C-alpha positions in Angstrom: -31.6 69.8 -113.7 -35.2 68.4 -113.3 -35.6 65.2 -111.2 -38.4 64.0 -113.5 -39.5 63.7 -117.1 -42.9 65.3 -117.9 -45.3 63.0 -119.8 -48.3 64.1 -121.8 -48.7 61.3 -124.4 -46.5 58.3 -124.1 -43.6 57.0 -121.8 -41.7 53.9 -120.8 -40.2 53.1 -117.5 -38.5 49.7 -117.0 -40.8 47.0 -118.3 -43.9 49.1 -118.8 -45.2 51.3 -121.7 -47.7 54.0 -120.9 -49.9 55.6 -123.5 -52.5 58.3 -123.3 -56.1 57.2 -124.0 -59.4 59.0 -124.2 -61.3 56.5 -122.0 -61.0 53.4 -119.8 -62.7 50.5 -121.5 -65.5 48.4 -119.9 -64.3 45.4 -118.0 -61.7 47.1 -115.8 -62.2 47.4 -112.1 -60.9 50.1 -109.8 -58.3 48.7 -107.5 -57.8 49.9 -103.9 -54.4 51.2 -103.0 -52.1 49.6 -100.4 -50.1 51.9 -98.1 -51.3 55.1 -99.9 -49.8 54.0 -103.3 -50.6 51.9 -106.4 -48.0 49.5 -107.6 -48.1 50.1 -111.3 -45.4 47.5 -112.1 -44.1 44.9 -109.7 -40.4 44.1 -109.2 -39.2 40.7 -108.0 -36.7 42.6 -105.7 -39.4 44.9 -104.2 -38.3 47.9 -106.2 -41.7 48.6 -107.6 -42.9 51.4 -109.9 -45.5 53.3 -107.9 -47.9 56.2 -108.0 -49.6 58.0 -105.1 -53.2 56.9 -104.5 -54.2 60.5 -103.8 -53.3 61.5 -107.4 -54.5 58.5 -109.5 -57.2 55.8 -109.7 -55.9 52.4 -110.9 -57.9 49.9 -112.9 -57.1 46.3 -113.7 -59.0 43.5 -115.6 -59.3 40.2 -113.8 -58.4 38.2 -116.9 -55.4 40.2 -118.3 -52.5 41.0 -116.0 -50.6 42.6 -118.8 -53.0 45.6 -119.3 -54.1 48.2 -116.7 -55.3 51.8 -116.8 -54.7 54.9 -114.6 -56.9 57.9 -114.3 -54.6 60.8 -113.3 -56.6 63.4 -111.3 -53.8 65.9 -110.7 -50.2 66.0 -111.9 -48.7 62.7 -110.6 -45.3 61.1 -110.4 -44.4 57.5 -111.2 -41.4 56.6 -109.1 -39.1 53.6 -109.1 -38.5 52.5 -105.5 -34.8 51.9 -105.6 -32.0 54.2 -104.3 -29.5 53.1 -106.9 -29.5 52.5 -110.7 -33.1 53.8 -110.7 -35.4 54.8 -113.6 -36.0 58.5 -113.8 -39.3 59.7 -112.2 -42.1 60.4 -114.7 -44.5 63.2 -114.1 -47.9 62.7 -115.7 -50.4 65.4 -116.8 -54.0 64.8 -115.7 -55.7 62.3 -118.0 -56.2 58.6 -118.7 -53.4 56.2 -119.6 -53.1 52.6 -120.7 -50.4 50.6 -118.9 -48.8 47.8 -121.1 -46.6 45.4 -119.2 -44.2 43.1 -120.9 -44.5 39.4 -121.0 -41.9 36.6 -121.2 -42.1 32.9 -121.9 -41.4 30.6 -118.9 -41.8 26.9 -118.2 -45.3 27.7 -117.0 -46.1 29.6 -120.2 -46.3 33.4 -120.8 -46.0 35.4 -117.6 -45.7 39.1 -116.8 -42.2 40.5 -116.6 -41.0 41.7 -113.2 -38.3 44.4 -113.5 
């Protein structure tokens, strides 16, 4: 049994939807990795969804925390950093992908969901 799900077009993991795109639009800035990995989606408990910085470039817009992009250089895994009740690892083919994060209404207004 494989320990991952191969992705070529679209996938979901936790509170994020990932869709293949042909280009990264203007207005998105390449973000430096921390500790050799990019946090694709944050978790309030620290069980983030991450990808290795050596495999992907990560882009974010300053004015929209719900949308990001990744440029996958070589086959790359998105892993959920939790040892129990975890999401299955996703394996991405090289290409560009849009990251859509969920939002929820709070007392402060609409905020990004943290899995």
